[in-house]
C-alpha positions in Angstrom: 41.7 17.5 24.6 42.2 14.1 24.9 38.4 13.7 25.8 37.4 15.3 22.4 39.4 13.1 20.1 38.4 10.0 22.6 34.5 11.3 21.8 35.4 11.8 18.4 36.2 8.2 17.8 33.8 6.7 18.4 32.7 4.9 14.8 29.2 5.5 13.7 29.6 2.5 10.9 31.1 0.3 13.8 27.9 1.1 15.5 25.9 0.6 13.2 27.1 -2.8 12.3 26.5 -4.0 15.9 23.0 -3.1 15.8 22.7 -4.8 12.3 24.2 -8.1 14.2 20.6 -8.4 16.2 18.2 -10.2 13.7 20.7 -10.5 10.9 19.5 -12.5 8.2 21.9 -14.9 5.7 21.6 -12.1 2.7 23.0 -8.9 5.4 19.6 -7.7 5.7 18.0 -7.2 9.3 14.8 -8.5 10.6 13.8 -7.0 14.1 10.5 -7.2 14.6 8.3 -5.4 17.9 8.5 -7.9 20.9 10.1 -10.5 19.0 13.6 -12.3 20.5 16.0 -10.0 18.3 14.3 -7.2 19.1 14.8 -8.0 22.8 18.4 -8.8 22.5 19.0 -5.2 20.5 17.0 -3.1 23.1 19.1 -5.2 26.2 22.4 -4.9 24.6 21.4 -0.9 24.0 21.0 -1.0 27.7 24.1 -1.5 28.6 25.9 0.4 25.7 24.0 3.6 26.9 25.4 2.3 30.4 29.0 2.3 28.9 28.4 5.3 27.3 27.9 7.3 30.5 24.1 7.5 30.0 21.6 6.2 32.6 18.6 3.7 30.9 15.5 3.3 31.6 12.7 1.9 29.8 9.3 2.5 29.8 6.0 0.1 30.0 5.7 -0.4 26.5 9.5 -0.8 25.8 11.2 2.6 24.8 14.4 2.5 26.0 15.8 5.9 27.2 19.0 6.6 28.1 19.5 10.1 30.3 22.3 12.5 30.7 21.5 14.7 33.5 21.1 18.5 32.7 22.7 20.6 35.7 19.9 23.4 35.5 16.6 22.4 37.8 13.0 22.7 36.2 14.1 22.3 32.1 12.5 20.1 29.9 13.9 17.5 28.0 15.6 17.2 25.0 15.1 14.3 23.5 17.0 12.8 20.2 16.9 9.3 18.8 14.7 7.3 16.2 13.1 4.0 16.0 15.0 0.4 17.0 12.6 -2.2 15.0 12.6 -2.5 11.4 10.9 -3.9 8.2 11.2 -7.7 7.1 15.0 -7.8 5.9 15.3 -4.7 5.9 18.2 -2.8 6.0 21.1 -1.8 8.4 20.6 2.0 8.6 16.7 2.6 8.7 15.9 4.0 12.1 19.0 2.5 13.8 21.0 5.4 12.6 19.4 8.1 14.8 19.5 6.2 17.5 23.8 5.7 16.8 23.8 9.4 15.8 22.1 10.6 19.6 24.5 8.3 21.4 27.7 9.3 19.8 26.5 13.2 19.6 25.4 12.9 23.3 28.7 10.7 24.2 31.1 13.9 22.5 29.2 16.3 24.1 29.6 15.0 27.7 33.2 13.7 27.0 34.1 17.4 25.6 31.9 19.7 27.7 30.5 17.4 30.8 27.1 18.0 32.0 24.7 20.1 29.8 22.5 22.6 31.5 19.3 21.1 30.0 18.7 17.0 30.5 19.3 15.1 26.9 17.8 11.9 26.6 18.6 9.3 23.4 15.3 7.3 23.1 15.4 4.0 20.8 11.3 3.9 20.3 10.3 0.3 20.7 8.2 0.1 17.1 7.5 2.6 14.1 7.3 0.9 10.8 3.9 -1.6 11.5 5.9 -4.2 10.2 4.7 -7.2 12.8 1.1 -5.7 13.8 -1.2 -3.8 11.9 -0.5 -0.9 14.2 2.5 1.8 13.4 3.7 4.2 15.8 3.1 2.5 18.9 6.7 3.4 20.5 5.8 7.6 19.9 2.3 7.3 20.2 2.4 6.0 24.0 4.9 9.1 24.8 2.9 11.6 22.9 -0.3 10.3 24.4 -2.1 9.2 21.3 -3.2 5.7 22.0 -2.9 3.7 24.7 -3.8 -0.6 25.2 -7.1 -0.4 23.8 -6.2 0.5 20.3 -4.1 -2.8 19.9 -6.2 -5.1 22.5 -7.5 -7.2 19.5 -4.5 -7.3 17.1 -2.6 -10.1 16.4 0.6 -11.1 14.2 0.8 -13.2 10.7 1.1 -16.2 13.4 -2.1 -15.7 15.5 -0.3 -14.0 18.4 -1.7 -11.3 20.5 -0.6 -7.8 20.4 -0.9 -7.9 24.7 1.1 -11.4 24.4 3.5 -10.7 22.3 4.4 -7.7 25.0 3.9 -9.5 27.4 6.6 -12.4 26.7 9.0 -9.1 25.9 8.7 -7.9 30.0 6.5 -5.5 29.5 3.2 -7.2 31.2 0.3 -5.6 30.3 -1.6 -5.7 33.4 1.2 -3.4 35.0 0.6 -1.2 32.5 0.6 3.1 32.4 0.5 5.5 29.5 4.2 6.4 29.7 2.9 10.1 28.6 6.3 12.5 29.0 5.1 15.7 30.0 8.7 17.4 30.2 9.6 17.4 26.6 11.4 20.6 25.3 11.5 19.3 21.9 12.4 16.4 19.8 14.9 16.0 16.6 15.4 12.6 14.7 18.2 11.8 12.3 17.1 9.7 9.3 18.2 8.5 6.0 16.7 9.8 3.4 15.5 6.7 2.1 15.3 8.7 -1.6 17.8 9.8 -4.2 16.8 13.4 -3.9 19.9 14.3 -1.7 21.9 12.3 -3.9 20.7 13.4 -7.1 21.6 17.1 -5.9 24.9 16.4 -4.4 23.7 18.0 -0.9 24.3 16.4 2.6 22.0 17.6 4.5 17.9 17.3 4.1 16.6 19.8 6.2 12.8 18.3 6.3 9.7 20.6 6.1 6.9 18.4 6.0 6.7 14.8 6.4 3.5 13.7 4.2 -0.1 12.0 5.4 0.0 8.5 4.8 -3.3 6.2 4.9 -3.3 2.4 4.6 -5.9 -0.4 4.0 -6.7 -3.4 4.1 -8.9 -4.6 0.8 -10.3 -7.6 0.5 -12.7 -9.2 -2.4 -14.8 -11.7 -2.2 -15.9 -14.2 -5.5 -16.5 -17.4 -5.7 -13.6 -20.5 -6.3 -14.3 -23.0 -9.2 -12.4 -25.2 -11.8 -10.4 -23.5 -14.2 -11.1 -25.4 -16.7 -14.8 -26.1 -16.7 -16.1 -22.3 -15.6 -16.9 -20.1 -18.4 -15.3 -16.7 -18.2 -18.3 -14.9 -18.5 -19.8 -16.8 -15.5 -16.8 -16.3 -13.0 -16.4 -14.6 -10.0 -12.8 -14.3 -10.3 -11.5 -12.3 -7.2 -7.7 -12.6 -8.6 -9.4 -10.9 -12.1 -11.3 -8.2 -10.0 -8.3 -7.3 -7.9 -6.2 -6.7 -11.5 -8.9 -4.4 -12.3 -8.8 -2.1 -9.0 -5.2 -2.3 -8.9 -4.7 -1.0 -12.6 -7.3 2.1 -11.0 -5.2 2.8 -7.9 -2.0 3.5 -10.1 -3.9 5.7 -13.0 -5.8 7.7 -10.5 -2.8 8.6 -8.7 -0.9 9.7 -11.3 -3.7 11.6 -12.4 -4.6 13.6 -9.5 -1.7 15.0 -8.5 2.2 13.7 -9.5 3.7 14.1 -5.8 0.8 11.6 -5.1 1.9 8.0 -4.7 -0.5 4.9 -4.0 1.4 1.5 -4.0 -0.5 -2.3 -3.5 2.6 -4.0 -1.7 1.1 -7.5 0.1 -1.2 -9.8 -2.1 -2.6 -12.9 -0.9 -4.9 -14.8 -3.0 -7.0 -17.8 -1.9 -6.9 -20.5 -2.6 -3.9 -19.8 -4.6 -3.8 -23.0 -6.7 -2.4 -23.1 -10.3 -6.0 -24.2 -11.6 -8.4 -23.2 -9.4 -10.2 -20.0 -9.9 -9.6 -17.6 -7.2 -12.5 -17.2 -4.7 -10.7 -14.5 -2.6 -8.1 -12.0 -2.5 -6.8 -9.9 0.2 -4.2 -7.3 -0.5 -2.8 -3.6 1.3 -3.0 -0.1 -0.3 -0.7 2.4 1.0 -1.3 5.9 -0.4 1.2 8.9 0.5 0.6 13.4 -0.3 1.6 16.4 1.4 -1.4 17.6 1.6 -4.8 16.3 3.3 -6.6 17.6 0.8 -5.3 15.6 -2.0 -5.2 12.0 0.3 -9.0 12.9 0.5 -9.7 13.7 -3.3 -8.1 10.1 -4.2 -9.7 8.0 -1.3 -12.9 9.4 -2.6 -12.5 8.7 -5.8 -11.0 5.5 -4.7 -14.5 4.4 -2.2 -17.0 4.8 -5.7 -15.0 3.2 -8.0 -14.9 0.2 -5.8 -18.7 0.1 -5.0 -19.0 0.5 -9.2 -16.3 -2.3 -9.8 -18.6 -4.7 -6.8 -21.5 -4.1 -8.7 -20.4 -5.0 -12.0 -18.5 -7.9 -11.1 -21.4 -9.0 -8.6 -18.2 -9.2 -6.1 -18.1 -8.4 -2.7 -15.6 -5.6 -1.5 -14.6 -4.4 1.3 -12.2 -1.6 2.2 -10.7 -0.7 6.1 -8.8 2.1 7.1 -6.0 1.4 9.8 -4.1 4.3 9.6 -4.1 7.4 8.9 -1.3 9.6 9.7 -1.8 13.5 8.8 0.9 15.7 7.1 3.0 17.3 9.3 5.1 20.3 9.2 8.5 20.8 11.0 9.4 23.3 13.8 10.2 26.1 12.0 12.8 27.7 14.7 14.8 24.1 14.7 15.0 23.5 10.9 16.4 27.2 10.7 18.8 26.7 13.6 20.1 23.0 11.8 20.5 25.3 8.4 22.4 27.9 10.5 24.4 25.3 11.7 24.9 23.4 8.1 26.2 26.5 7.0 28.3 27.8 9.3 30.7 24.1 8.4 29.9 24.6 4.6 27.9 21.9 4.9 25.6 21.7 1.8 21.8 21.4 2.8 18.6 21.9 1.1 14.7 21.6 2.2 13.3 18.7 1.8 9.7 16.9 2.1 9.9 13.6 3.6 7.8 10.5 1.3 8.4 8.2 4.3 6.3 8.2 7.5 9.0 9.1 10.6 8.4 9.5 14.0 9.1 12.6 14.1 5.1 13.1 12.6 4.2 11.8 15.7 6.0 14.6 18.1 5.4 17.3 15.9 1.4 17.7 17.2 3.6 17.8 20.1 6.5 19.5 21.3 8.8 21.1 18.7 10.4 19.1 16.0 13.1 18.8 13.5 14.3 16.1 11.4 17.2 15.8 9.1 18.5 13.5 5.9 21.5 12.0 5.2 21.7 10.6 1.7 20.9 7.8 0.6 23.0 6.0 -2.4 20.6 4.9 -5.3 17.6 6.0 -2.7 17.4 2.2 -2.0 16.1 1.6 1.8 13.6 -1.2 3.2 16.2 -3.6 1.6 19.9 -5.1 2.7 21.1 -2.7 -0.1 20.3 0.3 1.8 23.5 2.3 2.1 24.6 5.6 3.4 28.5 6.8 2.8 30.5 6.8 5.8 31.2 10.5 5.4 27.6 11.3 4.9 26.9 9.7 8.4 29.1 11.7 10.2 28.0 14.7 8.5 24.8 14.2 10.2 26.5 13.4 13.2 28.5 16.4 12.9 25.4 18.5 12.8 23.7 16.8 15.6 26.0 17.3 17.9 26.4 21.1 16.7 22.6 21.2 17.6 22.2 19.8 20.6 25.3 21.8 22.1 23.3 24.9 21.0 20.2 24.0 22.7 21.2 21.9 26.0 24.6 23.5 27.1 
């Protein structure tokens, strides 16, 4: 059929290049932070793209964008598919954007070949997932599922001192008009995503059917010592915040390896004050990211960490504070949706495997709210959150093919 051919000719590679044009850097990375100018341009352009592809687009009160293909049956729940539009700073062009592009292409192909579905399909471009601008993650999916509201972000600011509420208002989503955009009509949520690791590439599998998503805890740690002259202050009289930070970082890495080989702990951001070559650092601020798919392992590591911080502060004579700003629980994906995706992959003779996601995804927020499936395609060399992020066109298309079939069985 001509319509089927037209649908199949939509190029996922080209659509991802188009996405990347919003916020692209000179190094070919992408920076598209929540409520930034690049984010606004991307969401508005995507709204127009949805209209071109036969979908009815709408924004909710926080900036999640939905493209609806209305079902013919009355009183049925909506099948939601998509991912997040925001990126990390100088990230890649596939993370998040691929799930949106795949959802659009799959839905468009189905519409071109079969017409309207029995059950409504909506493609969502979630407004935020990464927590890259403000210290808050999953703002988009948490609003849809009722897990947060304005009270959770009203005191937050970004690195330039711009408040979350002001940024929201400037982008066209006035907090004074906020009403919880909770969706109570969802049958399920399906997210297609790059793996962001190298397991699938190593095992030569085309698809990863995610069984669990690891739990994540993120912390801000502040060490307060005393700034002083680097040449005139004897070592035994120093209250060196940087030196104390080095002890803490070494402990974090050693303890993670000791507790469980699948536990990962990362100090990814470090800021020393006054950050001068000939002055002892009087203050150090750093972040900590801890992940594992078992809650008890996370609890054990954190208990050990808190105990060590107390001891270290006493030994070094400094003040050390730690505050947790993210606590995402380990989550299991829906077994029936996963089994259906596996059946389709086997029918299409696409090699797949069960996999645990070491990265957080909006799917973990939806999974506590409605049946949820998360499907991975390979990442070249496992690189992600980088301009070097890459997935082969063949692998991208395999994911779209699986998603198209999965949506067909669920909606038609």
